[in-house]
N, C-alpha and C positions, 0 to 999 in steps of 0.2 A: 504494499499499500504506499502510495506516494504521500509524503507530508512535507510541507514547507512551514517553517516557524520563524517569524520575524521577531527581532528584539533590538534594544538599544534606543528606543524612543524616549521622549521626556520633554520637559519644559526647559527652554533656553532663552536667554536674552538676545535681541537683535545683534547680529555680528558674531554670535557664538557658533559652536561646532557640535555636531553629533555624528557618530558612526553607527549606522544600522547594519544588522546582520540578517541574513536569510540562510538558515540551516536546513538542509534537505535530508530526508531519510526515505528509503525504499527506491531510490534511484541513484545512478552514478552521475553526479552533477556535471562532471567534466565533459560529458557528451551532450549537455543541454544548453540551449540558449536560455538566458534568465533576464527577466525584466523587472524593473521597479516602476510602480505606478502610485499615484496618490489621489485621495479624494477629500476635498474640503466640504464642510457642511453646506448642503444645498446645491452642490455642484457635481458634475459628472466626474467619473474617474478619468484621470489623464496620465498619459505617458510621461515618465521622468528620465529613465535611462535603460540601456540594454547592453548586455555583453554576450557575444556569441561563444560558441563551444570551441572553435578553433582559432588560434592566434589571438584570442581575447580581443577581437574587434569590438569597439564600443561606439555607441551613439547616445546623444543627449537631446532633451528638449531645449529649445532656445532659452527658456526662462532659467535654466540651471547651469548652462554652459559656463565653464570657468570657475564655478563654485562647487559643484558636485563631482565626485569621482567614483565610478563603479569598478570594482575589482573582484577577483576570485581567488580562493585558496582551495584548489582541487583536493589536496590532501585532507582538508577538513570538511569537504563537501559543503562549502559555505561561499556565499557571495555577499559582498559588502557594498554599502553606499556611504561614502565619506561626504558629509555635508558641511561646508564652510561658509562663512559670511551669510549666515541664515537671516532671512527677512520675515517679517510678520506674514506675508503672503505665502510662505512655505508651510504654514500651519495646515496640517491635514493628517489623515490616517494614511500611512504608507504600507503598500503591499508589494510582495514579490510574486512573480509567476513564472511558470515554465510549461512548455508543451511536450508531452510524451506520447508517442504513437497517436497523434491527432487529438489527444485530450488535453485541455488547459487546466492547470492546477494553480490555485491561489493559496497563499497563506492567510492567517487570520487578521493580519495588520498590526501595526504599532503606531501609537499616536505621537505626533511631533507637534509641539506647541511653541511658537516663537512669540514671546511677549515680554515687555518690560514690567 
């Protein structure tokens, strides 16, 4: 059974940093593309960043380019999202996902709140 578990969220002041983790079980993460998405209250879920399975190719939403970095540690079956220079508009529940054999899996999400 595939399970994704996000962690690392919390409350931080504007300009601060957080590192989110997405730990996988039931799959070998190194062969999977993994994405981070976020959903703010009253808004649709939106793409944040993605890392592919080979060569660790990455891409980012324009709103987070230069501030967020996605990376993976295949030995730990974990993908990270390093978030720097956080802004109030980054406040959201952050989710990771991956697709295996045509099925899309999501984690339960982790709350990030950026506020003074």
